C-alpha positions in Angstrom: -76.4 107.0 -56.9 -73.5 107.0 -59.3 -70.1 105.9 -57.8 -68.3 109.0 -58.9 -70.9 111.3 -57.3 -71.0 109.3 -54.1 -67.2 109.5 -53.8 -67.4 113.3 -54.1 -70.4 113.9 -51.8 -69.0 111.6 -49.1 -65.6 113.4 -49.5 -63.7 110.2 -50.0 -62.3 111.9 -53.1 -62.5 115.7 -53.2 -63.5 116.3 -56.9 -65.9 114.4 -59.1 -63.5 114.6 -62.1 -60.7 113.0 -60.0 -63.2 110.3 -58.9 -64.1 109.7 -62.5 -60.4 109.4 -63.5 -59.7 107.0 -60.7 -62.6 104.8 -61.8 -61.4 104.9 -65.5 -57.9 103.9 -64.3 -59.3 100.8 -62.5 -58.3 102.0 -59.1 -61.8 101.8 -57.6 -63.5 98.5 -56.7 -67.1 97.9 -55.5 -67.8 94.6 -53.7 -64.5 93.1 -55.1 -65.1 94.1 -58.7 -63.4 96.9 -60.7 -66.0 99.5 -61.1 -66.7 102.2 -63.7 -67.9 105.7 -62.6 -71.5 104.9 -63.6 -71.9 101.9 -61.3 -74.9 102.3 -58.9 -73.9 102.4 -55.2 -76.2 101.1 -52.5 -76.1 101.0 -48.8 -74.0 98.1 -47.6 -71.6 98.1 -50.6 -67.9 97.9 -49.9 -65.7 100.4 -51.8 -61.9 100.0 -52.2 -59.8 102.8 -53.5 -56.1 102.5 -54.4 -54.1 105.7 -53.7 -50.6 104.7 -54.9 -49.2 102.3 -52.3 -52.1 102.9 -49.9 -55.6 101.4 -50.2 -58.7 102.7 -48.5 -61.6 100.4 -47.8 -65.0 101.8 -46.7 -68.6 100.5 -46.3 -71.5 102.7 -47.6 -73.8 103.5 -44.7 -76.2 106.0 -46.3 -76.9 107.8 -49.6 -77.7 111.5 -49.9 -77.7 113.8 -52.9 -76.0 116.6 -50.9 -74.6 116.8 -47.4 -72.7 119.3 -45.3 -69.0 118.7 -44.8 -69.4 117.8 -41.2 -72.0 115.2 -41.9 -70.2 113.6 -44.8 -68.2 111.3 -42.5 -71.5 109.6 -41.5 -72.1 108.4 -45.1 -69.4 105.7 -44.8 -67.4 103.7 -42.3 -63.7 102.8 -42.8 -62.9 99.1 -42.6 
């Protein structure tokens, strides 16, 4: 699954366009490397997102094309 779509579906970032812009600005890293929006995300990958002064680090637990809001938290685990 594409990185920008995973960020939206998992609700780490609310909108796909915002996820795309964050990737283009170099604020998203996958497994320690700056990632573009088109990078393929797999289970076990570590995603880091820089939100201003704060950084969020999460591990991908599962991949799903669409998920209910309540179940989105089970797609990743905060580190």
